[in-house]
C-alpha positions, -999 to +999 in steps of 0.1 A: -215-667+557-222-683+523-214-651+505-180-648+522-171-684+514-182-678+478-161-647+475-131-665+489-135-694+465-139-671+435-108-652+445-088-684+448-101-697+415-093-664+397-057-664+411-051-700+401-063-693+365-040-664+359-013-670+332+021-672+349+047-663+323+078-684+324+111-671+310+117-705+294+105-740+294+140-752+302+146-755+339+176-733+349+189-762+370+199-778+337+224-750+331+241-756+364+245-793+355+264-783+324+286-757+342+324-759+337+342-758+370+376-749+357+391-720+337+390-724+300+424-722+284+436-693+262+444-718+234+407-721+226+393-701+197+367-676+208+337-665+187+304-646+190+272-655+170+241-634+164+208-652+161+175-634+151+143-648+167+107-637+166+085-641+196+058-621+176+052-614+139+029-589+123-003-602+107-025-582+083-012-548+096+014-533+119-014-532+146-020-570+148+006-596+159+008-633+163+026-648+193+051-676+185+069-703+204+106-701+199+130-730+200+166-721+199+190-749+191+227-747+201+244-774+181+279-788+185+289-799+150+321-816+161+321-854+163+351-854+186+354-821+205+334-804+232+319-770+226+320-744+254+294-716+254+302-688+278+270-667+276+236-668+260+219-634+262+184-626+249+175-591+236+142-574+227+133-555+195+148-523+209+181-539+218+174-541+256+187-572+273+158-593+286+176-621+302+209-640+303+203-677+303+237-684+317+268-663+321+293-690+331+308-715+307+287-746+299+297-775+278+279-792+249+292-827+241+303-837+206+273-838+182+249-828+210+221-802+207+210-781+237+178-760+234+162-729+249+124-726+245+107-693+248+070-699+255+043-685+232+029-663+259+063-647+265+060-616+244+090-597+258+112-602+227+087-587+203+090-587+165+128-582+164+142-602+192+177-617+191+204-636+209+241-632+213+262-663+221+298-662+231+316-696+226+349-713+225+362-743+205+395-761+199+414-746+170+406-762+137+373-775+151+340-769+132+321-739+145+289-743+164+255-740+147+228-718+162+193-721+148+158-711+157+124-725+149+094-703+155+059-719+154+023-710+161-009-729+156-045-717+159-074-740+150-064-757+117-039-730+108-002-734+114+028-711+109+065-719+112+098-707+100+135-709+108+165-686+112+202-694+114+229-677+134+257-656+119+292-653+134+299-616+141+333-620+159 
């Protein structure tokens, strides 16, 4: 009887210790709170921005990689106008879509920053991951800024770097 109880306890302990990979540290419920419940007008200027991110980088050789935490910042640079982002899609190194964070318009208030965090243990993106953002702004408004900060720490060593998005449409 003690052996059976011990096996059950060990099994439960092993299952509770398994790493559960999250797609993002940002709760998806936050996107629904930002959802636009009306149709965006055609008078808004539309754009698409490409942002490179790295959930892993090579170290010492092509056979060893470091995993990174990725923070993607979506920044509204306008002090008086709202930014609307229609879609945020994450792709891996081979160009395969990993996930769409939202595919309905959300708003970002003037001068506000909204973030997506990709956990360090999420290795799906690989060494050449990227995002595509489709967005809309009022004509003559400043364009949004999309940036990424990648970071990893191990012991007393730290590694970090940034990338900025580039408008492609």
